[in-house]
N, CA, C and O atoms as CSV, one atom per row, in Angstrom:
chain,resi,resn,atom,element,x,y,z
A,1,MET,N,N,0.810,-1.383,0.041
A,1,MET,CA,C,0.174,-0.052,0.131
A,1,MET,C,C,0.790,1.317,0.183
A,1,MET,O,O,0.247,2.319,-0.282
A,2,LYS,N,N,2.001,1.293,0.802
A,2,LYS,CA,C,2.532,2.280,0.841
A,2,LYS,C,C,3.633,2.742,-0.511
A,2,LYS,O,O,4.112,3.875,-0.479
A,3,HIS,N,N,3.971,1.839,-1.622
A,3,HIS,CA,C,4.106,1.791,-2.865
A,3,HIS,C,C,3.060,2.497,-3.950
A,3,HIS,O,O,3.310,3.209,-4.922
A,4,LEU,N,N,2.072,2.132,-3.530
A,4,LEU,CA,C,0.662,2.821,-4.216
A,4,LEU,C,C,0.681,4.469,-3.945
A,4,LEU,O,O,0.484,5.390,-4.737
A,5,SER,N,N,0.975,4.483,-2.616
A,5,SER,CA,C,0.847,6.049,-2.235
A,5,SER,C,C,2.143,6.855,-2.915
A,5,SER,O,O,2.123,7.972,-3.431
A,6,THR,N,N,3.087,6.098,-2.785
A,6,THR,CA,C,4.443,6.900,-3.207
A,6,THR,C,C,4.293,7.183,-5.059
A,6,THR,O,O,4.783,8.156,-5.633
A,7,ILE,N,N,3.665,6.297,-5.596
A,7,ILE,CA,C,3.221,6.429,-6.980
A,7,ILE,C,C,2.274,7.342,-7.047
A,7,ILE,O,O,2.500,8.323,-7.756
A,8,GLY,N,N,1.262,7.267,-6.483
A,8,GLY,CA,C,0.232,8.729,-6.400
A,8,GLY,C,C,0.665,10.084,-6.349
A,8,GLY,O,O,0.304,11.054,-7.016
A,9,SER,N,N,1.654,9.955,-5.274
A,9,SER,CA,C,2.066,11.291,-4.771
A,9,SER,C,C,3.113,11.803,-5.962
A,9,SER,O,O,3.351,12.992,-6.175
A,10,TYR,N,N,3.622,10.829,-6.606
A,10,TYR,CA,C,4.511,11.267,-8.028
A,10,TYR,C,C,3.740,11.519,-8.668
A,10,TYR,O,O,3.932,12.655,-9.101
A,11,LEU,N,N,2.494,10.902,-9.195
A,11,LEU,CA,C,1.484,11.511,-9.953
A,11,LEU,C,C,1.270,12.767,-10.219
A,11,LEU,O,O,1.542,13.583,-11.099
A,12,VAL,N,N,0.542,12.692,-8.929
A,12,VAL,CA,C,-0.022,14.237,-8.636
A,12,VAL,C,C,1.096,15.099,-8.551
A,12,VAL,O,O,0.615,16.217,-8.368
A,13,ALA,N,N,2.168,15.170,-8.580
A,13,ALA,CA,C,3.289,15.756,-8.427
A,13,ALA,C,C,3.558,16.348,-10.137
A,13,ALA,O,O,3.635,17.480,-10.614
A,14,VAL,N,N,3.655,14.838,-10.781
A,14,VAL,CA,C,3.824,15.632,-12.004
A,14,VAL,C,C,2.607,16.364,-12.549
A,14,VAL,O,O,2.822,17.421,-13.143
A,15,LEU,N,N,1.473,15.974,-12.432
A,15,LEU,CA,C,0.574,16.693,-13.034
A,15,LEU,C,C,0.140,18.008,-12.654
A,15,LEU,O,O,-0.578,18.754,-13.319
A,16,LEU,N,N,0.700,18.249,-11.386
A,16,LEU,CA,C,0.709,19.345,-11.138
A,16,LEU,C,C,1.748,20.381,-11.699
A,16,LEU,O,O,1.388,21.548,-11.855
A,17,PHE,N,N,3.202,19.934,-12.049
A,17,PHE,CA,C,4.018,20.874,-12.675
A,17,PHE,C,C,3.601,20.922,-14.067
A,17,PHE,O,O,3.796,22.019,-14.591
A,18,LEU,N,N,2.985,19.871,-14.942
A,18,LEU,CA,C,2.341,20.056,-15.949
A,18,LEU,C,C,1.284,21.244,-16.219
A,18,LEU,O,O,1.220,22.015,-17.176
A,19,THR,N,N,0.619,21.162,-15.274
A,19,THR,CA,C,-0.352,22.203,-15.122
A,19,THR,C,C,0.412,23.440,-15.043
A,19,THR,O,O,0.233,24.321,-15.885
A,20,LEU,N,N,1.119,23.553,-14.241
A,20,LEU,CA,C,1.697,24.872,-13.812
A,20,LEU,C,C,2.497,25.645,-14.996
A,20,LEU,O,O,2.488,26.849,-15.253
A,21,SER,N,N,3.337,24.364,-15.771
A,21,SER,CA,C,4.314,24.811,-16.743
A,21,SER,C,C,3.411,25.147,-17.950
A,21,SER,O,O,3.795,26.134,-18.578
A,22,CYS,N,N,2.347,24.572,-18.392
A,22,CYS,CA,C,1.490,25.193,-19.249
A,22,CYS,C,C,0.857,26.715,-19.105
A,22,CYS,O,O,0.056,27.050,-18.232
A,23,THR,N,N,1.353,27.510,-20.083
A,23,THR,CA,C,0.915,28.765,-20.117
A,23,THR,C,C,0.504,29.259,-21.630
A,23,THR,O,O,1.012,28.759,-22.634
A,24,ASP,N,N,-0.448,30.270,-21.665
A,24,ASP,CA,C,-0.778,30.612,-23.175
A,24,ASP,C,C,0.210,31.414,-23.492
A,24,ASP,O,O,0.538,32.247,-22.646
A,25,HIS,N,N,0.873,31.372,-24.683
A,25,HIS,CA,C,1.816,32.177,-25.325
A,25,HIS,C,C,0.850,32.865,-26.488
A,25,HIS,O,O,0.079,32.256,-27.230
A,26,ASP,N,N,1.095,34.291,-26.453
A,26,ASP,CA,C,0.209,34.999,-27.233
A,26,ASP,C,C,0.984,35.301,-28.811
A,26,ASP,O,O,1.782,36.229,-28.940
A,27,ILE,N,N,0.714,34.620,-29.658
A,27,ILE,CA,C,1.246,34.772,-31.034
A,27,ILE,C,C,1.035,35.887,-31.786
A,27,ILE,O,O,-0.070,36.015,-32.312
A,28,LYS,N,N,1.766,36.616,-31.924
A,28,LYS,CA,C,1.668,38.212,-32.501
A,28,LYS,C,C,1.392,37.718,-34.055
A,28,LYS,O,O,1.849,36.808,-34.747
A,29,GLU,N,N,0.507,38.672,-34.244
A,29,GLU,CA,C,0.285,38.390,-35.833
A,29,GLU,C,C,0.574,39.729,-36.860
A,29,GLU,O,O,0.433,40.895,-36.489
A,30,GLN,N,N,0.920,39.399,-37.954
A,30,GLN,CA,C,1.376,40.467,-38.772
A,30,GLN,C,C,-0.052,41.392,-39.452
A,30,GLN,O,O,-1.187,40.930,-39.333
A,31,PRO,N,N,0.148,42.415,-39.990
A,31,PRO,CA,C,-1.105,42.846,-40.807
A,31,PRO,C,C,-1.534,41.703,-41.856
A,31,PRO,O,O,-0.904,40.659,-42.022
A,32,ASP,N,N,-2.686,42.062,-42.523
A,32,ASP,CA,C,-3.350,41.159,-43.436
A,32,ASP,C,C,-3.836,42.138,-44.529
A,32,ASP,O,O,-4.937,42.688,-44.553
A,33,LEU,N,N,-3.009,42.244,-45.276
A,33,LEU,CA,C,-3.847,43.149,-46.405
A,33,LEU,C,C,-3.925,42.516,-47.993
A,33,LEU,O,O,-2.996,41.865,-48.471
A,34,GLU,N,N,-5.083,42.792,-48.666
A,34,GLU,CA,C,-5.389,42.078,-49.499
A,34,GLU,C,C,-5.680,43.279,-50.661
A,34,GLU,O,O,-6.330,44.296,-50.420
A,35,THR,N,N,-5.045,42.943,-52.017
A,35,THR,CA,C,-4.714,44.103,-53.055
A,35,THR,C,C,-6.125,43.751,-53.690
A,35,THR,O,O,-6.489,42.613,-53.985
A,36,LEU,N,N,-6.915,45.002,-53.864
A,36,LEU,CA,C,-8.155,44.956,-54.576
A,36,LEU,C,C,-7.863,45.381,-56.341
A,36,LEU,O,O,-6.856,46.054,-56.558
A,37,VAL,N,N,-8.608,45.043,-57.359
A,37,VAL,CA,C,-8.541,45.563,-58.461
A,37,VAL,C,C,-8.799,46.812,-58.630
A,37,VAL,O,O,-9.890,47.292,-58.325
A,38,TYR,N,N,-7.639,47.631,-59.237
A,38,TYR,CA,C,-7.842,49.266,-59.387
A,38,TYR,C,C,-8.294,49.744,-60.556
A,38,TYR,O,O,-8.205,48.982,-61.519
A,39,GLY,N,N,-8.962,51.285,-60.796
A,39,GLY,CA,C,-9.551,51.362,-61.588
A,39,GLY,C,C,-8.537,52.451,-62.665
A,39,GLY,O,O,-8.114,53.278,-61.857
A,40,ALA,N,N,-8.119,52.730,-63.686
A,40,ALA,CA,C,-7.146,53.292,-64.331
A,40,ALA,C,C,-7.739,53.706,-65.590
A,40,ALA,O,O,-8.350,53.069,-66.448
A,41,ASN,N,N,-7.319,55.269,-65.465
A,41,ASN,CA,C,-7.989,56.239,-66.725
A,41,ASN,C,C,-6.454,56.516,-66.927
A,41,ASN,O,O,-5.610,56.695,-66.049
A,42,CYS,N,N,-6.256,56.507,-68.596
A,42,CYS,CA,C,-4.967,57.041,-68.833
A,42,CYS,C,C,-4.781,58.476,-68.822
A,42,CYS,O,O,-3.688,59.035,-68.732
A,43,ARG,N,N,-5.935,59.053,-68.921
A,43,ARG,CA,C,-5.871,60.372,-69.211
A,43,ARG,C,C,-5.896,61.393,-67.806
A,43,ARG,O,O,-5.449,62.539,-67.748
A,44,PHE,N,N,-6.540,60.632,-66.728
A,44,PHE,CA,C,-6.644,61.151,-65.520
A,44,PHE,C,C,-5.753,60.640,-64.421
A,44,PHE,O,O,-4.526,60.646,-64.525
A,45,LEU,N,N,-6.409,60.189,-63.349
A,45,LEU,CA,C,-5.655,59.524,-62.052
A,45,LEU,C,C,-6.397,58.018,-62.008
A,45,LEU,O,O,-7.509,57.599,-62.332
A,46,PHE,N,N,-5.203,57.442,-61.445
A,46,PHE,CA,C,-5.524,56.056,-61.093
A,46,PHE,C,C,-6.218,56.032,-59.961
A,46,PHE,O,O,-5.978,56.884,-59.106
A,47,THR,N,N,-7.376,54.881,-59.714
A,47,THR,CA,C,-7.647,54.503,-58.349
A,47,THR,C,C,-7.211,53.405,-57.758
A,47,THR,O,O,-7.536,52.299,-58.189
A,48,TYR,N,N,-6.340,53.573,-56.591
A,48,TYR,CA,C,-5.669,52.078,-56.086
A,48,TYR,C,C,-6.387,51.714,-55.043
A,48,TYR,O,O,-6.550,52.579,-54.183
A,49,LYS,N,N,-6.904,50.592,-54.860
A,49,LYS,CA,C,-7.637,50.155,-53.880
A,49,LYS,C,C,-6.800,49.024,-53.146
A,49,LYS,O,O,-5.955,48.292,-53.662
A,50,LEU,N,N,-7.236,49.047,-51.791
A,50,LEU,CA,C,-6.957,47.879,-50.992
A,50,LEU,C,C,-7.800,47.461,-49.773
A,50,LEU,O,O,-8.703,48.140,-49.286
A,51,ASN,N,N,-7.539,46.699,-49.502
A,51,ASN,CA,C,-8.482,45.955,-48.051
A,51,ASN,C,C,-7.677,45.581,-46.772
A,51,ASN,O,O,-6.970,44.574,-46.734
A,52,VAL,N,N,-7.818,46.437,-45.730
A,52,VAL,CA,C,-7.035,45.926,-44.278
A,52,VAL,C,C,-7.882,44.764,-43.921
A,52,VAL,O,O,-9.050,45.130,-43.785
A,53,ARG,N,N,-7.712,43.470,-43.715
A,53,ARG,CA,C,-8.537,42.585,-43.283
A,53,ARG,C,C,-8.008,42.186,-41.711
A,53,ARG,O,O,-8.690,41.552,-40.906
A,54,ARG,N,N,-6.945,42.588,-41.518
A,54,ARG,CA,C,-6.544,42.388,-40.058
A,54,ARG,C,C,-5.169,43.560,-39.810
A,54,ARG,O,O,-4.248,43.731,-40.609
A,55,ILE,N,N,-5.327,44.175,-38.661
A,55,ILE,CA,C,-4.468,45.467,-38.404
A,55,ILE,C,C,-3.124,44.472,-37.980
A,55,ILE,O,O,-2.022,44.588,-38.515
A,56,GLY,N,N,-3.387,43.664,-37.115
A,56,GLY,CA,C,-2.373,43.089,-36.606
A,56,GLY,C,C,-1.615,43.624,-35.164
A,56,GLY,O,O,-1.900,44.752,-34.761
A,57,ASP,N,N,-0.877,42.985,-34.584
A,57,ASP,CA,C,-0.173,43.258,-33.579
A,57,ASP,C,C,1.371,44.461,-33.357
A,57,ASP,O,O,1.711,45.099,-32.361
A,58,PHE,N,N,2.046,44.370,-34.825
A,58,PHE,CA,C,2.887,45.295,-35.206
A,58,PHE,C,C,2.890,46.872,-35.455
A,58,PHE,O,O,2.507,47.134,-36.595
A,59,PRO,N,N,3.166,47.803,-34.819
A,59,PRO,CA,C,2.959,49.204,-35.346
A,59,PRO,C,C,3.380,49.242,-36.779
A,59,PRO,O,O,4.484,48.881,-37.186
A,60,VAL,N,N,2.540,49.645,-37.407
A,60,VAL,CA,C,3.061,50.111,-38.922
A,60,VAL,C,C,3.324,51.811,-39.475
A,60,VAL,O,O,2.586,52.796,-39.437
A,61,THR,N,N,4.745,51.602,-39.991
A,61,THR,CA,C,4.803,53.020,-40.497
A,61,THR,C,C,4.437,53.733,-41.734
A,61,THR,O,O,4.356,54.943,-41.946
A,62,GLU,N,N,4.252,52.807,-42.438
A,62,GLU,CA,C,3.736,53.207,-43.795
A,62,GLU,C,C,3.090,51.953,-44.420
A,62,GLU,O,O,3.645,50.864,-44.278
A,63,TYR,N,N,1.993,52.064,-45.074
A,63,TYR,CA,C,1.312,51.065,-45.954
A,63,TYR,C,C,0.745,51.660,-47.260
A,63,TYR,O,O,0.748,52.883,-47.391
A,64,GLY,N,N,0.236,50.824,-48.280
A,64,GLY,CA,C,0.155,51.264,-49.381
A,64,GLY,C,C,0.113,50.130,-50.638
A,64,GLY,O,O,-0.101,48.929,-50.471
A,65,ILE,N,N,0.330,50.694,-51.741
A,65,ILE,CA,C,0.381,49.889,-53.135
A,65,ILE,C,C,1.714,49.835,-53.708
A,65,ILE,O,O,2.094,50.967,-54.009
A,66,VAL,N,N,2.362,49.137,-53.906
A,66,VAL,CA,C,3.897,49.024,-54.514
A,66,VAL,C,C,3.585,48.310,-56.091
A,66,VAL,O,O,3.020,47.249,-56.355
A,67,TRP,N,N,4.182,49.328,-56.986
A,67,TRP,CA,C,3.650,48.659,-58.651
A,67,TRP,C,C,5.107,48.547,-59.454
A,67,TRP,O,O,6.144,48.864,-58.871
A,68,LYS,N,N,5.111,48.180,-60.526
A,68,LYS,CA,C,5.857,48.099,-61.267
A,68,LYS,C,C,5.528,47.951,-62.510
A,68,LYS,O,O,4.516,47.257,-62.606
A,69,GLN,N,N,6.038,48.385,-63.740
A,69,GLN,CA,C,5.703,47.796,-65.009
A,69,GLN,C,C,6.208,46.395,-65.211
A,69,GLN,O,O,7.042,45.799,-64.530
A,70,GLY,N,N,5.540,45.969,-66.293
A,70,GLY,CA,C,5.864,44.386,-66.532
A,70,GLY,C,C,6.216,44.297,-68.277
A,70,GLY,O,O,5.834,45.141,-69.088
A,71,ASN,N,N,6.888,43.282,-68.551
A,71,ASN,CA,C,6.746,42.947,-70.052
A,71,ASN,C,C,5.715,42.294,-70.591
A,71,ASN,O,O,5.639,41.122,-70.222
A,72,PRO,N,N,4.817,42.687,-71.409
A,72,PRO,CA,C,3.564,41.860,-71.941
A,72,PRO,C,C,3.692,40.606,-72.650
A,72,PRO,O,O,2.807,39.761,-72.784
A,73,LEU,N,N,5.144,40.554,-73.191
A,73,LEU,CA,C,5.235,39.188,-73.712
A,73,LEU,C,C,5.821,38.168,-72.753
A,73,LEU,O,O,6.023,37.025,-73.163
A,74,ASP,N,N,6.199,38.614,-71.102
A,74,ASP,CA,C,6.324,37.810,-70.540
A,74,ASP,C,C,5.117,37.359,-69.685
A,74,ASP,O,O,5.273,36.477,-68.841
A,75,TYR,N,N,3.967,37.923,-69.880
A,75,TYR,CA,C,3.002,37.747,-68.902
A,75,TYR,C,C,2.109,36.176,-69.481
A,75,TYR,O,O,1.848,35.887,-70.648
A,76,HIS,N,N,1.879,35.589,-68.571
A,76,HIS,CA,C,0.857,34.378,-68.724
A,76,HIS,C,C,0.275,34.254,-67.287
A,76,HIS,O,O,0.852,34.112,-66.209
A,77,PRO,N,N,-0.996,34.346,-67.592
A,77,PRO,CA,C,-2.254,34.445,-66.362
A,77,PRO,C,C,-1.741,33.344,-65.526
A,77,PRO,O,O,-1.055,32.414,-65.948
A,78,GLY,N,N,-2.115,33.514,-64.340
A,78,GLY,CA,C,-1.872,33.041,-63.134
A,78,GLY,C,C,-0.324,32.382,-62.757
A,78,GLY,O,O,-0.224,31.506,-61.898
A,79,VAL,N,N,0.706,32.839,-63.405
A,79,VAL,CA,C,1.947,32.829,-63.386
A,79,VAL,C,C,2.427,33.961,-62.595
A,79,VAL,O,O,2.106,35.063,-63.042
A,80,PRO,N,N,3.110,33.945,-61.539
A,80,PRO,CA,C,3.545,35.329,-61.045
A,80,PRO,C,C,4.926,35.762,-61.766
A,80,PRO,O,O,5.526,34.892,-62.398
A,81,PRO,N,N,5.394,36.918,-61.704
A,81,PRO,CA,C,6.630,37.363,-62.583
A,81,PRO,C,C,7.611,36.835,-61.723
A,81,PRO,O,O,7.173,36.672,-60.584
A,82,THR,N,N,8.901,36.481,-61.892
A,82,THR,CA,C,9.776,36.225,-61.161
A,82,THR,C,C,10.438,37.323,-60.633
A,82,THR,O,O,11.380,37.095,-59.874
A,83,ASP,N,N,10.039,38.819,-60.959
A,83,ASP,CA,C,10.376,39.635,-59.903
A,83,ASP,C,C,9.639,40.502,-59.734
A,83,ASP,O,O,9.838,41.649,-60.133
A,84,PRO,N,N,8.410,40.029,-58.961
A,84,PRO,CA,C,7.201,41.145,-58.436
A,84,PRO,C,C,7.587,42.572,-57.797
A,84,PRO,O,O,8.801,42.697,-57.636
A,85,PRO,N,N,7.029,43.362,-57.512
A,85,PRO,CA,C,7.099,44.774,-57.438
A,85,PRO,C,C,7.433,44.759,-55.709
A,85,PRO,O,O,6.718,44.177,-54.894
A,86,VAL,N,N,8.562,45.461,-55.403
A,86,VAL,CA,C,9.140,45.345,-53.905
A,86,VAL,C,C,9.358,47.070,-53.374
A,86,VAL,O,O,9.798,47.911,-54.158
A,87,VAL,N,N,9.120,47.277,-52.486
A,87,VAL,CA,C,9.093,48.494,-51.501
A,87,VAL,C,C,10.845,48.690,-51.815
A,87,VAL,O,O,11.658,47.767,-51.799
A,88,GLY,N,N,11.078,49.804,-52.031
A,88,GLY,CA,C,12.715,50.215,-51.897
A,88,GLY,C,C,13.170,50.570,-53.261
A,88,GLY,O,O,14.019,51.420,-53.530
A,89,THR,N,N,12.331,49.620,-54.323
A,89,THR,CA,C,13.120,49.663,-55.665
A,89,THR,C,C,11.693,50.263,-56.862
A,89,THR,O,O,11.717,51.011,-57.840
A,90,ASP,N,N,10.852,49.690,-56.346
A,90,ASP,CA,C,9.753,50.128,-57.281
A,90,ASP,C,C,8.991,51.307,-56.846
A,90,ASP,O,O,9.333,51.806,-55.773
A,91,THR,N,N,7.965,51.867,-57.526
A,91,THR,CA,C,7.129,52.849,-57.328
A,91,THR,C,C,5.956,52.439,-56.625
A,91,THR,O,O,5.191,51.548,-56.994
A,92,LYS,N,N,5.805,53.445,-55.133
A,92,LYS,CA,C,4.658,53.089,-54.099
A,92,LYS,C,C,3.532,54.384,-54.272
A,92,LYS,O,O,3.669,55.498,-54.779
A,93,VAL,N,N,2.568,53.836,-53.731
A,93,VAL,CA,C,1.192,54.603,-53.546
A,93,VAL,C,C,1.063,54.680,-51.689
A,93,VAL,O,O,0.454,53.833,-51.036
A,94,VAL,N,N,1.561,55.515,-51.271
A,94,VAL,CA,C,1.494,55.569,-49.610
A,94,VAL,C,C,0.011,56.252,-49.391
A,94,VAL,O,O,-0.386,57.290,-49.922
A,95,PHE,N,N,-0.815,55.279,-48.337
A,95,PHE,CA,C,-2.152,55.538,-47.804
A,95,PHE,C,C,-1.797,56.562,-46.732
A,95,PHE,O,O,-0.685,56.785,-46.255
A,96,ASP,N,N,-2.575,56.947,-46.543
A,96,ASP,CA,C,-2.377,57.754,-44.835
A,96,ASP,C,C,-2.642,56.694,-43.771
A,96,ASP,O,O,-3.429,55.751,-43.851
A,97,LEU,N,N,-1.860,57.013,-42.786
A,97,LEU,CA,C,-2.015,56.544,-41.865
A,97,LEU,C,C,-3.057,57.297,-40.756
A,97,LEU,O,O,-3.254,58.509,-40.845
A,98,PRO,N,N,-3.730,56.446,-39.665
A,98,PRO,CA,C,-3.249,55.113,-39.620
A,98,PRO,C,C,-4.029,54.196,-39.835
A,98,PRO,O,O,-5.242,54.363,-39.967
A,99,LEU,N,N,-3.232,52.702,-39.925
A,99,LEU,CA,C,-3.829,51.568,-40.490
A,99,LEU,C,C,-5.134,51.091,-39.900
A,99,LEU,O,O,-5.141,50.646,-38.752
A,100,THR,N,N,-6.296,51.161,-40.656
A,100,THR,CA,C,-7.616,50.675,-40.012
A,100,THR,C,C,-8.311,49.705,-41.028
A,100,THR,O,O,-8.167,49.596,-42.245
A,101,LEU,N,N,-9.158,48.995,-40.087
A,101,LEU,CA,C,-9.682,47.760,-41.103
A,101,LEU,C,C,-10.777,48.297,-42.273
A,101,LEU,O,O,-11.509,49.283,-42.181
A,102,GLY,N,N,-10.678,47.425,-43.308
A,102,GLY,CA,C,-11.608,47.913,-44.269
A,102,GLY,C,C,-10.927,48.290,-45.369
A,102,GLY,O,O,-9.708,48.313,-45.540
A,103,GLU,N,N,-12.093,48.681,-46.349
A,103,GLU,CA,C,-11.370,49.024,-47.798
A,103,GLU,C,C,-11.039,50.217,-48.129
A,103,GLU,O,O,-11.896,51.067,-47.888
A,104,LYS,N,N,-9.878,50.646,-48.703
A,104,LYS,CA,C,-9.380,52.121,-48.847
A,104,LYS,C,C,-9.467,52.183,-50.563
A,104,LYS,O,O,-9.593,51.292,-51.404
A,105,GLU,N,N,-9.357,53.446,-50.651
A,105,GLU,CA,C,-8.866,53.634,-52.038
A,105,GLU,C,C,-7.997,55.227,-51.819
A,105,GLU,O,O,-7.957,55.920,-50.802
A,106,LYS,N,N,-7.400,55.457,-53.075
A,106,LYS,CA,C,-6.606,56.412,-53.167
A,106,LYS,C,C,-6.201,56.948,-54.509
A,106,LYS,O,O,-5.350,56.269,-55.085
A,107,PHE,N,N,-6.717,58.250,-55.263
A,107,PHE,CA,C,-6.392,58.529,-56.249
A,107,PHE,C,C,-4.793,58.934,-56.558
A,107,PHE,O,O,-4.163,59.501,-55.666
A,108,ALA,N,N,-4.260,58.682,-57.626
A,108,ALA,CA,C,-2.825,59.018,-57.788
A,108,ALA,C,C,-2.640,58.914,-59.326
A,108,ALA,O,O,-3.495,58.655,-60.173
A,109,GLY,N,N,-1.420,59.158,-59.472
A,109,GLY,CA,C,-0.774,58.957,-61.074
A,109,GLY,C,C,-0.399,57.502,-61.282
A,109,GLY,O,O,-0.506,56.685,-60.367
A,110,GLY,N,N,-0.030,57.235,-62.292
A,110,GLY,CA,C,0.272,55.694,-62.455
A,110,GLY,C,C,0.730,55.615,-63.985
A,110,GLY,O,O,0.696,56.565,-64.768
A,111,ALA,N,N,1.208,54.184,-64.304
A,111,ALA,CA,C,1.981,54.070,-65.314
A,111,ALA,C,C,0.705,53.602,-66.742
A,111,ALA,O,O,0.061,52.561,-66.618
A,112,CYS,N,N,0.561,54.259,-67.650
A,112,CYS,CA,C,-0.343,54.021,-68.553
A,112,CYS,C,C,0.749,52.905,-69.670
A,112,CYS,O,O,1.397,53.144,-70.689
A,113,VAL,N,N,0.572,51.941,-69.038
A,113,VAL,CA,C,1.664,51.118,-69.972
A,113,VAL,C,C,0.684,49.614,-70.381
A,113,VAL,O,O,-0.453,49.421,-69.950
A,114,PRO,N,N,1.268,48.884,-71.087
A,114,PRO,CA,C,0.500,47.616,-71.303
A,114,PRO,C,C,0.400,46.501,-69.995
A,114,PRO,O,O,-0.561,45.739,-69.888
A,115,LEU,N,N,1.163,46.518,-69.343
A,115,LEU,CA,C,1.097,45.484,-68.059
A,115,LEU,C,C,2.024,46.282,-67.033
A,115,LEU,O,O,3.095,46.869,-67.188
A,116,VAL,N,N,1.167,46.069,-65.879
A,116,VAL,CA,C,1.625,46.598,-64.715
A,116,VAL,C,C,1.139,45.420,-63.693
A,116,VAL,O,O,0.101,44.760,-63.644
A,117,TYR,N,N,2.354,45.434,-62.878
A,117,TYR,CA,C,1.955,44.384,-61.514
A,117,TYR,C,C,2.149,45.262,-60.124
A,117,TYR,O,O,2.995,46.134,-59.928
A,118,TYR,N,N,1.307,44.872,-59.374
A,118,TYR,CA,C,0.785,45.284,-58.236
A,118,TYR,C,C,0.343,44.663,-57.039
A,118,TYR,O,O,-0.369,43.659,-57.025
A,119,ARG,N,N,0.881,45.424,-55.753
A,119,ARG,CA,C,0.215,44.531,-54.853
A,119,ARG,C,C,0.339,45.418,-53.641
A,119,ARG,O,O,0.944,46.485,-53.747
A,120,THR,N,N,-0.145,45.080,-52.601
A,120,THR,CA,C,-0.166,45.845,-51.377
A,120,THR,C,C,0.996,45.373,-50.682
A,120,THR,O,O,1.682,44.361,-50.827
A,121,TYR,N,N,1.061,46.477,-49.784
A,121,TYR,CA,C,2.707,46.038,-48.576
A,121,TYR,C,C,2.268,47.230,-47.136
A,121,TYR,O,O,1.568,48.242,-47.118
A,122,ALA,N,N,2.826,46.724,-46.373
A,122,ALA,CA,C,2.935,47.674,-44.850
A,122,ALA,C,C,4.181,47.257,-44.528
A,122,ALA,O,O,4.617,46.110,-44.621
A,123,ILE,N,N,5.014,48.701,-43.961
A,123,ILE,CA,C,6.037,48.494,-43.309
A,123,ILE,C,C,6.054,48.738,-41.777
A,123,ILE,O,O,5.705,49.773,-41.210
A,124,LEU,N,N,6.453,47.767,-41.294
A,124,LEU,CA,C,6.363,47.560,-39.534
A,124,LEU,C,C,7.371,48.242,-39.058
A,124,LEU,O,O,8.393,48.453,-39.712
A,125,GLN,N,N,7.168,48.671,-37.814
A,125,GLN,CA,C,8.061,49.716,-37.112
A,125,GLN,C,C,9.597,49.249,-37.299
A,125,GLN,O,O,10.523,50.030,-37.515
A,126,ASP,N,N,9.737,47.590,-37.159
A,126,ASP,CA,C,11.214,47.250,-37.268
A,126,ASP,C,C,11.568,47.153,-38.489
A,126,ASP,O,O,12.536,46.410,-38.657
A,127,GLY,N,N,11.097,47.679,-39.505
A,127,GLY,CA,C,11.571,47.696,-41.070
A,127,GLY,C,C,10.990,46.588,-41.821
A,127,GLY,O,O,11.062,46.658,-43.048
A,128,THR,N,N,10.461,45.641,-41.320
A,128,THR,CA,C,9.890,44.206,-42.000
A,128,THR,C,C,8.996,44.892,-42.690
A,128,THR,O,O,8.332,45.846,-42.285
A,129,VAL,N,N,8.981,44.283,-43.983
A,129,VAL,CA,C,7.795,44.522,-45.130
A,129,VAL,C,C,7.038,43.400,-45.049
A,129,VAL,O,O,7.520,42.271,-44.961
A,130,VAL,N,N,5.563,43.714,-45.079
A,130,VAL,CA,C,4.553,42.433,-45.478
A,130,VAL,C,C,3.887,42.956,-46.756
A,130,VAL,O,O,3.616,44.131,-47.004
A,131,TYR,N,N,3.668,41.862,-47.535
A,131,TYR,CA,C,3.179,42.018,-48.914
A,131,TYR,C,C,1.751,41.356,-48.832
A,131,TYR,O,O,1.466,40.475,-48.020
A,132,GLY,N,N,0.866,41.893,-49.789
A,132,GLY,CA,C,-0.413,41.207,-49.854
A,132,GLY,C,C,-0.561,40.488,-51.106
A,132,GLY,O,O,0.564,40.263,-51.550
A,133,ASN,N,N,-1.354,40.091,-51.767
A,133,ASN,CA,C,-1.507,39.248,-52.993
A,133,ASN,C,C,-1.046,39.989,-54.055
A,133,ASN,O,O,-1.088,41.205,-53.870
A,134,LEU,N,N,-0.635,39.629,-55.067
A,134,LEU,CA,C,-0.348,40.179,-56.213
A,134,LEU,C,C,-1.270,40.216,-57.321
A,134,LEU,O,O,-1.824,39.147,-57.577
A,135,LEU,N,N,-1.588,41.343,-58.123
A,135,LEU,CA,C,-2.065,41.367,-59.382
A,135,LEU,C,C,-1.632,42.184,-60.478
A,135,LEU,O,O,-0.963,43.188,-60.232
A,136,ALA,N,N,-1.869,41.940,-61.420
A,136,ALA,CA,C,-1.586,42.338,-62.940
A,136,ALA,C,C,-2.903,43.066,-63.490
A,136,ALA,O,O,-4.026,42.577,-63.366
A,137,TYR,N,N,-2.609,44.409,-64.172
A,137,TYR,CA,C,-3.496,44.995,-64.958
A,137,TYR,C,C,-2.821,45.028,-66.342
A,137,TYR,O,O,-1.669,45.391,-66.582
A,138,ARG,N,N,-3.789,44.564,-67.244
A,138,ARG,CA,C,-3.324,44.510,-68.738
A,138,ARG,C,C,-4.029,45.442,-69.497
A,138,ARG,O,O,-5.256,45.484,-69.410
A,139,ILE,N,N,-3.316,46.315,-70.347
A,139,ILE,CA,C,-4.141,46.953,-71.516
A,139,ILE,C,C,-3.911,46.313,-72.318
A,139,ILE,O,O,-2.752,46.022,-72.614
A,140,THR,N,N,-4.958,45.875,-72.942
A,140,THR,CA,C,-5.185,45.490,-74.654
A,140,THR,C,C,-5.999,45.725,-75.407
A,140,THR,O,O,-7.063,46.257,-75.089
A,141,GLY,N,N,-5.695,45.386,-76.569
A,141,GLY,CA,C,-6.454,46.006,-77.866
A,141,GLY,C,C,-5.769,47.198,-78.159
A,141,GLY,O,O,-6.124,47.897,-79.108
């Protein structure tokens, strides 16, 4: 009987240790931005659109759309380009802070060329860049 109480005490101690050692860890989330189809009028301004689906837990210092001209001969629907637009080397359309949930739009100039690749971005306070989905705008005909 003494042996069973020793085993029981040991099991209780192990269960107590496991219960106290399990803590919830908050997993920090980055912003979630969705690139929306934009409207282009080559004579006037472009209407850039994005949707903020999640603000996240990291401070954002800038967000918007980054775009670059593509080669129409290299365009294949559903196949991403080998060099998508990136912050630092390509053209940005910066949206006004603060970052809030919902759809946003901004009127700005753009490239009236046969093919443009564009996507949303957010620059976090630590310099990390988070990108949204990539879209292409083609002028045909």
